[in-house]
C-alpha beads as a LAMMPS data file, in Angstrom:
LAMMPS data file: protein, C-alpha beads

99 atoms
98 bonds

1 atom types
1 bond types

-500.0 500.0 xlo xhi
-500.0 500.0 ylo yhi
-500.0 500.0 zlo zhi

Masses

1 110.0

Atoms # bond

1 1 1 52.434 275.450 -412.625
2 1 1 52.881 275.173 -416.810
3 1 1 48.845 275.106 -417.392
4 1 1 48.799 279.085 -416.922
5 1 1 47.030 278.504 -413.229
6 1 1 49.471 280.053 -410.802
7 1 1 49.683 280.656 -407.042
8 1 1 51.149 283.325 -404.869
9 1 1 52.216 283.275 -401.818
10 1 1 51.321 286.141 -399.176
11 1 1 51.854 286.199 -395.618
12 1 1 50.119 287.680 -392.277
13 1 1 51.123 287.594 -388.742
14 1 1 48.041 288.119 -385.863
15 1 1 49.543 289.607 -382.675
16 1 1 47.012 289.174 -379.648
17 1 1 48.583 292.572 -378.520
18 1 1 49.877 295.051 -381.242
19 1 1 49.621 295.673 -384.828
20 1 1 49.401 292.736 -387.495
21 1 1 51.428 292.653 -390.429
22 1 1 50.218 291.852 -393.690
23 1 1 53.079 290.953 -396.179
24 1 1 52.866 291.036 -400.490
25 1 1 55.340 290.604 -401.982
26 1 1 53.677 292.611 -404.876
27 1 1 52.504 295.533 -402.415
28 1 1 49.045 294.426 -402.404
29 1 1 46.866 295.403 -399.738
30 1 1 45.444 292.776 -396.802
31 1 1 41.849 291.346 -398.226
32 1 1 38.765 291.738 -396.745
33 1 1 38.992 288.592 -394.956
34 1 1 42.314 289.159 -393.162
35 1 1 40.554 292.899 -392.455
36 1 1 37.281 291.282 -390.877
37 1 1 40.347 289.395 -387.999
38 1 1 42.705 292.750 -388.049
39 1 1 42.006 295.800 -386.034
40 1 1 44.987 296.904 -387.283
41 1 1 47.374 296.414 -390.029
42 1 1 50.679 297.192 -391.739
43 1 1 52.115 296.526 -395.023
44 1 1 55.173 297.158 -397.624
45 1 1 52.893 298.498 -400.577
46 1 1 55.563 298.941 -402.868
47 1 1 56.332 296.031 -405.695
48 1 1 58.832 293.967 -403.978
49 1 1 58.878 291.209 -406.928
50 1 1 59.528 291.120 -410.010
51 1 1 56.584 290.254 -412.144
52 1 1 58.771 287.408 -414.406
53 1 1 59.984 285.693 -411.142
54 1 1 58.775 282.919 -409.328
55 1 1 59.770 283.476 -406.188
56 1 1 56.931 284.621 -403.803
57 1 1 57.583 281.834 -401.698
58 1 1 61.123 282.775 -401.303
59 1 1 59.814 286.204 -400.523
60 1 1 57.280 285.347 -397.245
61 1 1 60.306 282.993 -396.074
62 1 1 62.517 286.120 -395.843
63 1 1 60.054 288.154 -394.862
64 1 1 59.748 285.826 -391.968
65 1 1 63.891 284.968 -390.878
66 1 1 64.070 288.786 -390.688
67 1 1 61.474 290.224 -388.801
68 1 1 61.110 286.790 -386.339
69 1 1 64.784 286.634 -385.243
70 1 1 64.308 288.839 -382.334
71 1 1 61.751 290.441 -380.281
72 1 1 61.531 293.992 -382.268
73 1 1 59.563 292.096 -384.560
74 1 1 57.776 295.643 -385.626
75 1 1 60.866 297.567 -386.207
76 1 1 62.322 294.286 -388.610
77 1 1 59.315 294.338 -390.469
78 1 1 59.329 297.530 -391.375
79 1 1 63.328 297.521 -392.084
80 1 1 62.818 294.019 -393.928
81 1 1 60.313 296.414 -395.969
82 1 1 62.376 299.301 -397.011
83 1 1 65.578 297.450 -397.094
84 1 1 64.675 297.156 -400.793
85 1 1 64.038 299.884 -403.104
86 1 1 61.895 300.189 -406.810
87 1 1 64.134 298.123 -409.076
88 1 1 62.633 294.822 -408.810
89 1 1 65.995 292.573 -410.358
90 1 1 67.988 294.444 -407.648
91 1 1 65.587 293.161 -404.986
92 1 1 65.208 289.485 -406.263
93 1 1 69.061 289.357 -406.173
94 1 1 68.986 290.678 -402.798
95 1 1 66.575 288.896 -401.144
96 1 1 68.683 285.382 -402.729
97 1 1 71.633 286.833 -401.050
98 1 1 69.539 285.826 -397.927
99 1 1 69.452 282.239 -398.151

Bonds

1 1 1 2
2 1 2 3
3 1 3 4
4 1 4 5
5 1 5 6
6 1 6 7
7 1 7 8
8 1 8 9
9 1 9 10
10 1 10 11
11 1 11 12
12 1 12 13
13 1 13 14
14 1 14 15
15 1 15 16
16 1 16 17
17 1 17 18
18 1 18 19
19 1 19 20
20 1 20 21
21 1 21 22
22 1 22 23
23 1 23 24
24 1 24 25
25 1 25 26
26 1 26 27
27 1 27 28
28 1 28 29
29 1 29 30
30 1 30 31
31 1 31 32
32 1 32 33
33 1 33 34
34 1 34 35
35 1 35 36
36 1 36 37
37 1 37 38
38 1 38 39
39 1 39 40
40 1 40 41
41 1 41 42
42 1 42 43
43 1 43 44
44 1 44 45
45 1 45 46
46 1 46 47
47 1 47 48
48 1 48 49
49 1 49 50
50 1 50 51
51 1 51 52
52 1 52 53
53 1 53 54
54 1 54 55
55 1 55 56
56 1 56 57
57 1 57 58
58 1 58 59
59 1 59 60
60 1 60 61
61 1 61 62
62 1 62 63
63 1 63 64
64 1 64 65
65 1 65 66
66 1 66 67
67 1 67 68
68 1 68 69
69 1 69 70
70 1 70 71
71 1 71 72
72 1 72 73
73 1 73 74
74 1 74 75
75 1 75 76
76 1 76 77
77 1 77 78
78 1 78 79
79 1 79 80
80 1 80 81
81 1 81 82
82 1 82 83
83 1 83 84
84 1 84 85
85 1 85 86
86 1 86 87
87 1 87 88
88 1 88 89
89 1 89 90
90 1 90 91
91 1 91 92
92 1 92 93
93 1 93 94
94 1 94 95
95 1 95 96
96 1 96 97
97 1 97 98
98 1 98 99
């Protein structure tokens, strides 16, 4: 928003059997509320999104698209996270190519 307030989109997939997924394009761990309902989760600790970008929703959508493309969701989630590097501007460009 232009009034100085900001929102941030995040992703969480809870699975009845298996490890859950937490996604934050800024690389933060899940908040305590998520840790209360998740016995175990995997997440990416690397910052993928550039500070100047307003693309967090696109990051979550890209993560969902790539993770859910077949039944190998845990492998796909890890592959998605590792397909980006440390240069956030290059990451933004690579993300845009998914759409």
